[in-house]
MARBA-3410 file (N, C-alpha, C, O; in Angstrom, 1 decimal):
190
94.9,119.0,112.3,94.6,117.6,112.7,95.4,117.2,113.8,96.7,117.4,113.8 ~ 94.8,116.6,114.8,95.6,116.0,115.9,96.5,114.9,115.5,96.2,114.2,114.5 ~ 97.7,114.8,116.1,98.5,113.7,115.7,97.9,112.3,115.9,97.2,112.1,117.0 ~ 98.0,111.4,115.0,97.4,110.1,115.1,98.5,109.1,115.5,99.7,109.4,115.3 ~ 98.1,108.0,116.1,99.0,106.9,116.4,98.8,105.9,115.3,97.8,105.2,115.2
99.8,105.8,114.4,99.7,105.0,113.1,100.6,103.9,113.2,101.8,104.1,113.3 ~ 100.1,102.7,113.1,101.0,101.5,112.8,101.3,101.4,111.3,100.3,101.6,110.5 ~ 102.5,101.2,110.9,102.9,101.1,109.5,103.7,99.8,109.4,104.9,99.8,109.8 ~ 103.1,98.8,108.8,103.7,97.5,108.7,104.1,97.2,107.3,103.4,97.3,106.4 ~ 105.4,96.7,107.2,105.9,96.4,105.9,106.1,94.9,105.8,106.6,94.2,106.7
105.7,94.3,104.6,105.9,92.9,104.3,106.9,92.8,103.2,107.4,93.9,102.7 ~ 107.3,91.6,102.8,108.4,91.4,101.9,108.2,91.6,100.4,108.7,90.9,99.6 ~ 107.4,92.6,100.0,107.3,93.0,98.6,108.4,94.0,98.3,108.2,95.2,98.2 ~ 109.7,93.5,98.3,110.8,94.4,98.4,110.9,95.4,97.2,111.4,96.5,97.4 ~ 110.4,95.0,96.1,110.5,95.9,94.9,109.6,97.2,95.1,109.8,98.2,94.4
108.8,97.2,96.1,107.9,98.4,96.3,108.5,99.3,97.4,107.9,100.4,97.7 ~ 109.5,98.9,98.1,110.0,99.6,99.3,110.3,101.1,98.9,110.1,102.0,99.7 ~ 110.9,101.3,97.7,111.3,102.6,97.3,110.1,103.6,97.1,110.2,104.8,97.2 ~ 108.9,103.0,97.0,107.6,103.8,96.9,106.9,103.8,98.2,106.2,104.8,98.5 ~ 107.1,102.8,99.0,106.3,102.7,100.3,107.0,103.5,101.4,106.3,104.2,102.1
108.3,103.4,101.6,108.9,104.1,102.7,108.7,105.6,102.7,108.5,106.2,103.7 ~ 108.7,106.2,101.5,108.3,107.7,101.5,106.9,108.0,102.0,106.7,109.1,102.6 ~ 106.0,107.0,101.9,104.6,107.2,102.5,104.7,107.3,104.0,104.1,108.1,104.7 ~ 105.5,106.3,104.5,105.7,106.3,106.0,106.4,107.6,106.5,106.0,108.2,107.5 ~ 107.4,108.0,105.7,108.1,109.2,106.1,107.2,110.4,106.1,107.3,111.3,106.9
106.3,110.5,105.1,105.4,111.7,104.9,104.5,111.7,106.1,104.2,112.8,106.6 ~ 104.0,110.6,106.6,103.1,110.6,107.7,103.8,111.0,109.0,103.3,111.8,109.8 ~ 105.1,110.6,109.1,105.9,111.0,110.3,106.2,112.5,110.2,106.1,113.2,111.3 ~ 106.5,113.0,109.1,106.8,114.4,108.9,105.5,115.3,109.2,105.7,116.5,109.6 ~ 104.3,114.8,109.0,103.1,115.5,109.4,102.9,115.6,110.9,102.0,116.3,111.3
103.8,114.9,111.6,103.7,115.0,113.1,102.9,113.8,113.7,102.7,113.8,114.9 ~ 102.6,112.8,112.9,101.9,111.6,113.5,102.9,110.8,114.2,104.1,110.8,113.8 ~ 102.5,110.0,115.2,103.3,109.0,115.8,103.2,107.7,115.1,102.2,107.0,115.1 ~ 104.3,107.4,114.3,104.3,106.3,113.4,105.1,105.2,114.1,106.2,105.3,114.5 ~ 104.4,104.0,114.3,105.0,102.8,114.9,105.3,101.8,113.8,104.4,101.2,113.3
106.6,101.7,113.4,107.0,100.8,112.3,107.0,99.3,112.8,107.4,99.0,113.9 ~ 106.5,98.5,111.9,106.4,97.1,112.1,106.9,96.4,110.8,106.6,96.8,109.7 ~ 107.7,95.4,111.0,108.2,94.7,109.8,108.1,93.2,110.0,108.3,92.6,111.1 ~ 107.7,92.5,108.9,107.6,91.0,108.9,109.1,90.6,109.0,110.0,91.3,108.8 ~ 109.2,89.3,109.4,110.6,88.7,109.6,111.3,88.9,108.3,112.5,89.2,108.3
110.7,88.5,107.2,111.4,88.6,105.9,111.7,90.1,105.5,112.9,90.3,105.1 ~ 110.8,91.0,105.7,111.1,92.4,105.4,112.2,92.9,106.2,113.0,93.7,105.8 ~ 112.3,92.4,107.5,113.3,93.0,108.4,114.6,92.3,108.4,115.6,92.8,109.0 ~ 114.7,91.2,107.7,116.0,90.4,107.7,116.6,90.1,106.4,117.8,89.8,106.3 ~ 115.9,90.1,105.3,116.4,89.6,104.0,117.0,90.8,103.2,116.4,91.8,103.0
118.3,90.6,102.8,118.9,91.5,101.9,118.5,91.0,100.5,118.6,89.9,100.2 ~ 118.1,92.0,99.6,117.7,91.7,98.2,118.4,92.6,97.3,119.1,93.5,97.7 ~ 118.1,92.5,96.0,118.6,93.4,95.0,118.0,94.8,95.2,118.5,95.7,94.5 ~ 117.0,94.9,96.0,116.4,96.2,96.2,116.9,96.9,97.5,116.4,97.9,97.9 ~ 117.9,96.3,98.1,118.5,96.9,99.3,118.7,96.0,100.4,118.3,94.8,100.5
119.5,96.5,101.4,119.8,95.7,102.6,118.8,95.9,103.6,118.3,97.0,103.8 ~ 118.4,94.9,104.3,117.4,94.9,105.3,117.7,96.0,106.4,116.9,96.7,106.9 ~ 119.0,95.9,106.9,119.4,96.8,107.9,119.3,98.3,107.5,119.0,99.2,108.3 ~ 119.6,98.6,106.2,119.5,99.9,105.7,118.0,100.4,105.7,117.7,101.5,106.0 ~ 117.1,99.5,105.2,115.7,99.8,105.2,115.2,100.1,106.7,114.5,101.1,106.9
115.6,99.2,107.6,115.2,99.4,109.0,115.7,100.7,109.6,115.0,101.4,110.3 ~ 117.0,101.0,109.3,117.6,102.2,109.8,116.9,103.5,109.3,116.6,104.4,110.0 ~ 116.5,103.5,108.0,115.8,104.6,107.4,114.4,104.8,108.0,114.0,105.9,108.4 ~ 113.7,103.7,108.2,112.4,103.7,108.8,112.5,104.2,110.3,111.7,105.0,110.7 ~ 113.4,103.6,111.0,113.6,104.0,112.4,113.9,105.5,112.6,113.5,106.2,113.5
114.8,106.0,111.7,115.1,107.4,111.7,113.9,108.3,111.4,113.7,109.3,112.1 ~ 113.1,107.9,110.5,111.9,108.7,110.2,110.9,108.7,111.3,110.2,109.7,111.6 ~ 110.7,107.5,112.0,109.7,107.4,113.0,110.2,107.8,114.4,109.4,108.1,115.3 ~ 111.5,107.8,114.6,112.1,108.1,115.9,111.8,106.9,116.9,111.8,107.2,118.1 ~ 111.6,105.7,116.4,111.5,104.6,117.3,111.9,103.3,116.6,112.0,103.3,115.4
112.2,102.3,117.4,112.6,101.0,116.8,111.5,100.3,116.1,110.3,100.5,116.4 ~ 111.8,99.5,115.1,110.9,98.7,114.4,110.4,97.6,115.3,111.1,96.9,116.0 ~ 109.1,97.4,115.3,108.5,96.2,116.0,108.7,95.0,115.1,108.2,95.0,114.0 ~ 109.5,94.1,115.6,110.0,93.0,114.7,109.8,91.6,115.3,110.2,90.6,114.6 ~ 109.1,91.5,116.4,108.9,90.2,117.0,107.5,90.0,117.4,106.7,91.0,117.6
107.0,88.8,117.7,105.7,88.5,118.2,105.5,89.2,119.5,104.4,89.8,119.7 ~ 106.4,89.0,120.5,106.2,89.7,121.8,106.1,91.2,121.7,105.4,91.8,122.5 ~ 106.8,91.8,120.8,106.7,93.3,120.6,105.3,93.7,120.0,104.8,94.8,120.3 ~ 104.8,92.8,119.1,103.5,93.2,118.4,102.3,92.9,119.2,101.3,93.6,119.1 ~ 102.3,91.9,120.1,101.1,91.5,120.9,100.5,92.6,121.7,99.3,92.6,121.7
101.2,93.4,122.4,100.6,94.5,123.2,99.8,95.6,122.4,99.1,96.4,123.1 ~ 99.9,95.6,121.1,99.3,96.7,120.4,97.8,96.8,120.7,97.3,97.9,120.9 ~ 97.1,95.6,120.7,95.7,95.6,121.0,95.4,95.9,122.5,94.6,96.9,122.8 ~ 95.9,95.1,123.4,95.6,95.4,124.8,95.9,96.8,125.3,95.2,97.3,126.1 ~ 97.0,97.4,124.7,97.3,98.8,125.1,96.6,99.8,124.3,96.7,101.0,124.6
95.8,99.4,123.3,95.1,100.3,122.4,96.1,101.3,121.9,95.8,102.5,121.9 ~ 97.2,100.8,121.4,98.3,101.7,121.0,98.0,102.5,119.7,98.5,103.6,119.6 ~ 97.2,101.9,118.8,97.1,102.6,117.5,95.7,103.1,117.2,94.7,102.5,117.6 ~ 95.6,104.2,116.5,94.3,104.6,115.9,94.0,103.9,114.6,92.8,103.6,114.3 ~ 95.0,103.6,113.9,94.9,102.9,112.6,96.2,102.1,112.3,97.3,102.5,112.7
96.0,101.0,111.6,97.2,100.2,111.2,97.1,100.1,109.7,96.1,99.7,109.1 ~ 98.3,100.4,109.1,98.4,100.3,107.6,99.4,99.1,107.4,100.5,99.1,108.0 ~ 99.0,98.2,106.5,100.0,97.2,106.0,100.3,97.5,104.6,99.5,97.4,103.7 ~ 101.5,97.9,104.4,102.0,98.4,103.1,103.5,98.2,102.9,104.3,98.8,103.6 ~ 103.9,97.4,102.0,103.1,96.5,101.1,102.6,95.3,101.8,103.2,94.8,102.7
101.4,94.8,101.3,100.8,93.6,101.9,100.9,92.5,100.8,100.2,92.6,99.8 ~ 101.7,91.5,101.1,101.9,90.4,100.1,100.8,89.4,100.1,99.9,89.5,101.0 ~ 100.8,88.6,99.1,99.8,87.5,99.0,99.8,86.6,100.2,98.8,86.1,100.6 ~ 101.0,86.3,100.7,101.2,85.5,101.9,100.5,86.1,103.1,99.8,85.4,103.8 ~ 100.7,87.4,103.3,100.1,88.1,104.4,98.6,88.2,104.2,97.8,88.0,105.2
98.1,88.4,103.0,96.7,88.5,102.7,96.0,87.2,103.1,95.0,87.2,103.7 ~ 96.7,86.1,102.7,96.1,84.7,103.1,96.0,84.5,104.6,95.0,84.0,105.1 ~ 97.1,84.9,105.3,97.1,84.8,106.7,96.0,85.6,107.4,95.3,85.2,108.3 ~ 95.9,86.9,106.9,94.8,87.7,107.5,93.4,87.2,107.2,92.6,87.2,108.0 ~ 93.2,86.7,106.0,91.9,86.2,105.6,91.5,85.0,106.4,90.3,84.7,106.5
92.5,84.2,106.8,92.2,83.0,107.6,92.6,83.0,109.0,92.6,82.0,109.7 ~ 92.8,84.2,109.6,93.0,84.4,111.0,94.3,83.8,111.5,94.4,83.5,112.7 ~ 95.3,83.7,110.7,96.6,83.2,111.1,97.5,84.5,111.6,97.6,85.4,110.8 ~ 98.0,84.4,112.8,98.7,85.5,113.4,100.1,85.0,113.8,100.4,85.0,115.0 ~ 100.9,84.6,112.9,102.2,84.1,113.3,103.4,84.9,112.8,104.6,84.4,112.8
103.2,86.2,112.4,104.3,87.1,112.1,104.0,88.4,112.9,102.9,88.6,113.3 ~ 105.0,89.2,113.1,104.8,90.5,113.7,103.7,91.3,113.0,102.9,92.0,113.7 ~ 103.6,91.2,111.7,102.6,92.0,111.0,101.2,91.4,111.2,100.2,92.2,111.6 ~ 101.0,90.1,111.1,99.7,89.5,111.2,99.2,89.6,112.7,98.0,89.7,113.0 ~ 100.1,89.4,113.6,99.8,89.5,115.0,99.4,91.0,115.4,98.4,91.2,116.1
100.1,91.9,114.8,99.8,93.3,115.1,98.4,93.6,114.5,97.6,94.3,115.2 ~ 98.0,93.1,113.4,96.7,93.3,112.8,95.6,92.6,113.7,94.6,93.2,114.0 ~ 95.8,91.4,114.1,94.9,90.7,114.9,94.7,91.5,116.2,93.6,91.7,116.7 ~ 95.8,91.9,116.8,95.7,92.6,118.1,95.0,93.9,118.0,94.3,94.3,118.8 ~ 95.3,94.6,116.9,94.7,95.9,116.6,93.2,95.8,116.3,92.4,96.6,116.8
92.8,94.8,115.5,91.4,94.7,115.1,90.5,94.4,116.3,89.3,94.6,116.3 ~ 91.0,93.8,117.4,90.2,93.5,118.5,89.6,94.8,119.1,88.6,94.7,119.9 ~ 90.1,95.9,118.8,89.6,97.2,119.3,88.7,97.8,118.3,88.3,99.0,118.5 ~ 88.3,97.1,117.2,87.4,97.6,116.2,87.9,98.9,115.6,87.1,99.9,115.3 ~ 89.2,99.0,115.4,89.8,100.1,114.7,90.3,99.8,113.3,90.5,98.6,113.1
90.4,100.7,112.4,90.6,100.4,111.0,92.0,99.8,110.7,93.1,100.2,111.3 ~ 92.0,98.8,109.8,93.2,98.2,109.2,93.1,98.6,107.7,92.1,98.3,107.1 ~ 94.2,99.2,107.2,94.3,99.7,105.9,95.3,98.8,105.2,96.5,98.7,105.6 ~ 94.9,98.2,104.1,95.8,97.2,103.3,96.1,97.8,102.0,95.3,98.3,101.2 ~ 97.4,97.8,101.7,97.9,98.2,100.4,98.5,97.0,99.7,99.7,96.6,100.0
97.8,96.4,98.8,98.1,95.1,98.2,99.4,95.3,97.3,99.5,96.3,96.6 ~ 100.2,94.3,97.3,101.3,94.1,96.4,101.6,92.7,96.2,102.4,92.1,97.0 ~ 101.0,92.0,95.2,101.2,90.6,95.0,101.1,90.2,93.6,100.3,90.7,92.8 ~ 102.0,89.3,93.2,102.0,88.8,91.8,100.8,87.9,91.5,100.5,87.6,90.3 ~ 100.1,87.4,92.5,99.0,86.5,92.2,97.6,87.1,92.7,96.7,86.4,93.1
97.5,88.4,92.6,96.3,89.1,93.1,95.1,88.7,92.3,94.0,88.7,92.9 ~ 95.2,88.4,91.0,94.1,87.9,90.2,94.1,86.4,90.0,93.5,85.9,89.1 ~ 94.8,85.7,90.9,94.9,84.3,90.9,94.7,83.8,92.3,93.6,83.9,92.8 ~ 95.7,83.2,92.9,95.6,82.6,94.2,95.2,83.5,95.3,94.5,83.1,96.2 ~ 95.6,84.8,95.2,95.3,85.7,96.3,93.9,86.4,96.1,93.4,87.1,97.0
93.3,86.2,95.0,92.0,86.9,94.7,91.0,86.6,95.7,90.2,87.4,96.2 ~ 90.8,85.3,96.1,89.8,84.9,97.1,90.1,85.6,98.4,89.1,86.0,99.1 ~ 91.3,85.7,98.8,91.7,86.3,100.1,91.4,87.8,100.1,90.9,88.4,101.1 ~ 91.7,88.4,98.9,91.3,89.9,98.8,89.8,90.1,98.9,89.4,91.0,99.6 ~ 89.1,89.2,98.3,87.6,89.3,98.4,87.1,89.1,99.8,86.2,89.8,100.2
87.7,88.1,100.5,87.3,87.9,101.9,87.5,89.1,102.7,86.7,89.5,103.5 ~ 88.7,89.7,102.5,89.1,90.9,103.4,88.3,92.1,103.0,88.0,93.0,103.9 ~ 87.8,92.2,101.8,86.9,93.4,101.4,85.6,93.3,102.2,85.0,94.3,102.4 ~ 85.2,92.1,102.5,84.0,91.9,103.3,84.1,91.9,104.8,83.1,91.8,105.5 ~ 85.3,92.1,105.3,85.6,92.2,106.7,85.3,93.5,107.3,85.6,94.6,106.7
84.7,93.6,108.5,84.5,94.8,109.2,85.9,95.4,109.6,86.8,94.7,110.0 ~ 86.0,96.7,109.5,87.1,97.5,109.9,88.4,97.3,109.0,89.5,97.7,109.4 ~ 88.2,96.6,107.8,89.3,96.4,106.9,89.0,97.3,105.6,87.9,97.2,105.1 ~ 90.0,98.0,105.3,89.9,98.9,104.1,91.1,98.8,103.2,92.2,98.3,103.7 ~ 91.0,99.2,102.0,92.1,99.0,101.0,92.5,100.3,100.4,91.7,101.2,100.2
93.8,100.4,100.2,94.3,101.5,99.3,94.0,101.1,97.9,94.2,99.9,97.6 ~ 93.5,102.0,97.1,93.2,101.6,95.7,94.3,100.9,95.0,95.5,101.2,95.2 ~ 94.0,99.9,94.2,95.0,99.1,93.5,94.6,98.8,92.1,93.5,99.0,91.6 ~ 95.6,98.4,91.3,95.5,98.1,89.9,96.4,97.0,89.5,97.3,96.5,90.2 ~ 96.2,96.5,88.2,97.2,95.6,87.6,98.4,96.5,87.4,98.3,97.6,86.9
99.6,95.9,87.7,100.8,96.8,87.5,101.5,96.5,86.2,102.3,97.3,85.7 ~ 101.3,95.3,85.6,101.9,95.0,84.3,101.1,93.9,83.7,101.5,92.7,83.7 ~ 100.0,94.2,83.1,99.0,93.2,82.6,99.6,92.4,81.5,99.1,91.3,81.2 ~ 100.6,92.9,80.7,101.1,92.1,79.6,102.1,91.1,80.1,102.0,89.9,79.7 ~ 103.0,91.4,81.0,104.0,90.5,81.5,103.7,89.8,82.8,104.2,88.7,83.0
102.8,90.3,83.6,102.4,89.7,84.9,100.9,89.9,85.0,100.4,90.7,85.8 ~ 100.1,89.2,84.2,98.6,89.4,84.1,97.8,89.2,85.4,96.7,89.7,85.5 ~ 98.4,88.6,86.4,97.7,88.4,87.6,98.2,89.3,88.8,97.7,89.2,89.9 ~ 99.1,90.1,88.5,99.8,90.9,89.5,99.0,92.2,89.8,98.5,92.9,88.9 ~ 98.8,92.5,91.1,98.2,93.7,91.6,99.1,94.5,92.5,99.9,93.9,93.2
99.0,95.8,92.4,99.8,96.7,93.3,98.9,97.9,93.6,98.2,98.5,92.7 ~ 99.0,98.3,94.9,98.3,99.5,95.3,99.0,100.8,94.7,100.1,100.8,94.4 ~ 98.2,101.9,94.7,98.7,103.2,94.3,99.1,103.8,95.7,98.3,104.4,96.4 ~ 100.3,103.6,96.1,100.8,104.0,97.4,100.6,105.5,97.7,100.6,105.9,98.8 ~ 100.5,106.3,96.6,100.3,107.7,96.8,98.9,108.0,97.4,98.7,109.2,97.9
98.1,107.1,97.4,96.7,107.2,98.0,96.6,106.7,99.4,95.5,106.6,99.9 ~ 97.7,106.4,100.0,97.7,105.8,101.3,97.1,106.7,102.4,96.2,106.4,103.1 ~ 97.5,108.0,102.4,97.0,109.0,103.4,95.5,109.2,103.2,94.8,109.1,104.2 ~ 95.1,109.3,102.0,93.6,109.6,101.8,92.8,108.3,102.2,91.8,108.5,102.8 ~ 93.3,107.1,101.9,92.6,105.9,102.2,92.6,105.8,103.8,91.6,105.3,104.3
93.6,106.1,104.4,93.7,106.1,105.9,92.7,107.0,106.5,92.0,106.7,107.5 ~ 92.6,108.3,106.0,91.7,109.2,106.6,90.3,108.8,106.5,89.5,109.0,107.4 ~ 89.9,108.3,105.3,88.5,107.8,105.1,88.3,106.6,106.0,87.2,106.4,106.5 ~ 89.2,105.7,106.1,89.1,104.5,107.0,88.8,104.9,108.4,88.0,104.3,109.1 ~ 89.4,106.0,108.9,89.2,106.5,110.2,87.7,106.9,110.4,87.2,107.0,111.5
87.1,107.3,109.3,85.7,107.6,109.3,84.8,106.4,109.0,83.5,106.5,108.9 ~ 85.4,105.2,108.8,84.6,104.0,108.5,84.2,103.9,107.1,83.3,103.2,106.8 ~ 85.0,104.6,106.2,84.6,104.6,104.8,85.8,104.1,103.9,86.9,104.4,104.2 ~ 85.4,103.3,102.9,86.4,102.8,101.9,86.6,103.9,100.8,85.6,104.4,100.2 ~ 87.8,104.3,100.6,88.1,105.2,99.5,87.6,104.6,98.2,87.7,103.4,98.0
87.2,105.5,97.3,86.7,105.0,96.0,87.3,105.9,94.9,87.7,107.0,95.1 ~ 87.5,105.3,93.7,87.3,103.9,93.4,88.5,103.1,94.0,89.6,103.6,94.1 ~ 88.2,101.9,94.4,89.2,101.0,94.9,89.9,100.3,93.8,91.1,99.9,94.0 ~ 89.3,100.0,92.7,89.9,99.4,91.5,90.3,100.5,90.5,89.4,101.2,90.0 ~ 91.5,100.6,90.2,92.0,101.7,89.3,92.2,101.2,87.9,92.6,101.9,87.0
END
C-alpha cells in the first residue's frame, strides 16, 4: 500500500488516550504520513490521565512532526489538499455537536471543515458520556453526512453510564481503509 497522508485529531476524552495514541503510532509505523492535530483542551490540559505536554511529545515523536494546535495551522489542510483521510479519535460530544452544526472554532473542527471541502473521508471514533442522550441527535446527523464515516462503537458501561458510547479503537485502521473506498465499516453498532 502506498503511504497515505492521514490527519489524526484528538479531542479531550482523556481517559481514552492510552488506547488512542497506539492507533496513531501504528499508522505511523506502517509508513503513513500522519499529521497530528489536537483540540485546545487535548493539547493543554493536564489530567489524572497524564500531562498534555507528555501526550503531545509522544505523538510528535511517533509522527515526526509538530502537532497542529491552532486555527491558522489547521486552515490550510483543505486548500493545500494535505490529507487523504482525516480521523477524529477520540471525538467528544462537544466536537460531535460542532461538526453536526457546522461550527469550526477549534483546530479539530476547522481541520474537518477544511478537509471535507475536498470531498475526502472523515472518520469519527466516538467517545462521549452522552452518546445515547444529548449527543445522539448529532451522531445521527453525522451518519447521514456525505464523506463521514464511523469507527464501530458500543456502550462502554451500560450499568454505571447507560448513555455512554465509545468506539472500538482497534478497528480504526479497517474503518479508515473502507472509508477511503467510500464504504462504512459494518457493523457500526457493536
